[in-house]
Backbone as CSV, one residue per row, in Angstrom:
resi,resn,N_x,N_y,N_z,CA_x,CA_y,CA_z,C_x,C_y,C_z
1,UNK,20.179,7.083,19.179,20.237,6.892,20.648,19.840,8.108,21.512
2,UNK,19.415,7.980,22.440,18.564,8.993,23.301,19.726,10.122,23.736
3,UNK,19.046,11.188,23.604,19.845,12.419,24.233,20.041,12.344,25.377
4,UNK,19.186,12.108,26.215,19.045,11.931,27.785,20.203,10.817,28.242
5,UNK,20.308,9.835,27.390,21.212,8.893,27.717,22.770,9.301,27.372
6,UNK,22.865,9.988,26.658,24.158,10.631,26.147,24.502,11.620,27.356
7,UNK,23.664,12.139,27.740,23.904,13.371,28.814,24.183,12.769,30.114
8,UNK,23.552,11.822,30.449,24.080,10.936,31.505,25.393,10.346,31.424
9,UNK,25.647,9.713,30.372,27.069,9.476,30.262,27.962,10.324,30.269
10,UNK,27.868,11.414,29.864,28.782,12.497,30.007,29.108,12.955,31.188
11,UNK,27.711,13.161,31.908,27.656,13.662,33.292,28.591,12.663,34.166
12,UNK,28.489,11.198,33.998,29.018,10.454,34.664,30.624,10.160,34.143
13,UNK,31.135,10.428,33.228,32.294,10.468,32.711,32.987,11.719,33.439
14,UNK,32.554,12.863,33.586,32.795,14.010,34.072,32.939,13.895,35.583
15,UNK,31.908,13.422,36.413,32.172,12.883,37.645,33.424,11.946,37.888
16,UNK,33.382,11.011,37.224,34.481,9.910,37.277,35.734,10.631,37.663
17,UNK,35.798,11.753,36.452,36.981,12.079,36.283,37.513,13.167,37.837
18,UNK,36.558,13.936,38.379,36.539,14.338,39.484,36.856,13.559,40.628
19,UNK,36.188,12.401,40.511,36.428,11.376,41.568,37.870,11.284,41.661
20,UNK,38.367,10.806,40.324,39.718,10.390,40.470,40.713,11.480,40.826
21,UNK,40.399,12.612,40.455,41.203,13.859,40.933,41.116,14.031,42.669
22,UNK,40.055,13.994,43.112,39.826,14.124,44.510,40.469,13.004,45.375
23,UNK,40.413,11.801,44.656,41.146,10.611,45.317,42.805,10.791,45.242
24,UNK,43.190,11.350,44.165,44.716,11.292,44.060,45.028,12.415,45.388
25,UNK,44.081,13.653,45.182,44.346,14.494,46.233,44.507,14.086,47.662
26,UNK,43.410,13.203,48.017,43.237,12.518,49.420,44.505,11.699,49.681
27,UNK,45.116,11.032,48.717,46.360,10.419,48.935,47.579,11.090,49.205
28,UNK,47.594,12.235,48.635,48.516,13.208,49.304,48.429,14.396,50.225
29,UNK,46.995,14.519,50.471,46.678,15.571,51.488,47.102,15.344,53.046
30,UNK,47.202,14.116,53.831,47.484,14.041,54.848,48.847,14.323,55.085
31,UNK,49.779,14.557,54.240,51.159,15.129,54.672,50.977,16.574,54.485
32,UNK,49.909,17.203,54.189,49.810,18.688,53.969,49.298,19.111,55.384
33,UNK,50.311,19.873,56.046,49.877,20.319,57.245,48.886,21.681,57.260
34,UNK,48.557,22.174,55.815,47.599,23.370,55.799,46.263,22.669,55.932
35,UNK,46.165,21.534,55.855,44.353,20.799,55.833,44.215,20.306,57.420
36,UNK,43.185,20.616,57.796,42.696,20.234,59.060,41.763,19.024,58.957
37,UNK,42.117,18.351,60.267,41.271,17.001,60.286,39.961,17.177,59.675
38,UNK,39.204,18.251,59.917,37.904,18.556,59.778,37.763,18.720,58.238
39,UNK,38.865,19.040,57.773,38.553,19.350,56.189,38.806,18.186,55.535
40,UNK,39.799,17.158,56.189,40.069,15.771,55.446,38.825,15.239,55.597
41,UNK,37.910,15.109,56.831,36.628,14.540,57.083,35.627,14.896,55.748
42,UNK,35.419,16.214,55.741,34.635,16.727,54.770,35.010,16.538,53.347
43,UNK,36.090,16.207,53.063,36.548,15.785,51.639,36.091,14.207,51.579
44,UNK,36.497,13.544,52.699,36.178,12.269,52.575,34.739,11.920,52.470
45,UNK,33.811,12.856,53.143,32.282,12.457,53.009,32.024,13.092,51.591
46,UNK,32.521,13.893,50.870,32.207,14.297,49.513,32.692,13.151,48.592
47,UNK,33.780,12.728,49.121,34.292,11.586,48.010,33.274,10.367,47.802
48,UNK,32.558,10.218,49.014,31.810,8.981,49.366,30.664,9.242,48.647
49,UNK,30.094,10.479,48.656,28.776,11.032,48.180,28.873,11.085,46.733
50,UNK,30.072,11.380,46.097,30.363,11.445,44.699,30.515,10.052,43.847
51,UNK,30.782,9.326,44.658,31.123,7.743,44.530,29.522,7.170,44.536
52,UNK,28.687,7.438,45.349,27.502,7.020,45.428,26.743,7.386,44.198
53,UNK,26.957,8.709,43.950,26.244,9.473,42.642,26.655,8.821,41.618
54,UNK,27.874,8.398,41.292,28.524,7.857,40.070,27.767,6.532,40.158
55,UNK,27.500,5.824,40.832,26.832,4.374,41.036,25.319,4.384,40.503
56,UNK,24.648,5.745,41.044,23.465,5.648,40.582,23.224,6.390,39.010
57,UNK,24.255,6.976,38.672,24.194,7.284,37.222,24.434,6.287,36.366
58,UNK,25.377,5.095,36.833,25.666,3.578,36.206,24.536,3.019,35.859
59,UNK,23.801,3.001,37.003,22.357,2.023,37.038,21.400,2.974,35.987
60,UNK,21.396,3.900,35.877,20.482,4.694,35.069,20.983,4.354,33.448
61,UNK,22.101,4.342,33.513,22.621,4.249,31.998,22.282,2.473,31.633
62,UNK,22.309,1.684,32.585,21.923,0.368,32.338,20.751,0.245,31.937
63,UNK,19.911,0.971,32.754,18.345,0.876,32.371,18.186,1.567,30.872
64,UNK,18.849,2.684,30.960,18.443,3.292,29.350,18.897,2.319,28.297
65,UNK,19.985,1.469,28.489,20.566,0.941,27.415,19.575,-0.321,27.038
66,UNK,19.021,-0.799,28.183,17.992,-1.747,28.061,17.142,-1.575,27.120
67,UNK,16.434,-0.312,27.358,15.300,-0.002,26.471,15.589,0.625,25.120
68,UNK,16.880,0.853,24.678,17.337,1.203,23.395,17.047,0.489,22.296
């Protein structure tokens, strides 16, 4: 197995875990008066970017698996 491919898989696993945690937080955050609307917007943008990055890692994994 390619070392780089395993590193990308691990990176994706870690990223997906962070995505899940942020998603859970975002579901409870609107009820928290300490979080501003601007902060919610920033968290939403961060989540969107993380999901896009996860997608790109998945595509790299698929391409790498084709060449194994």
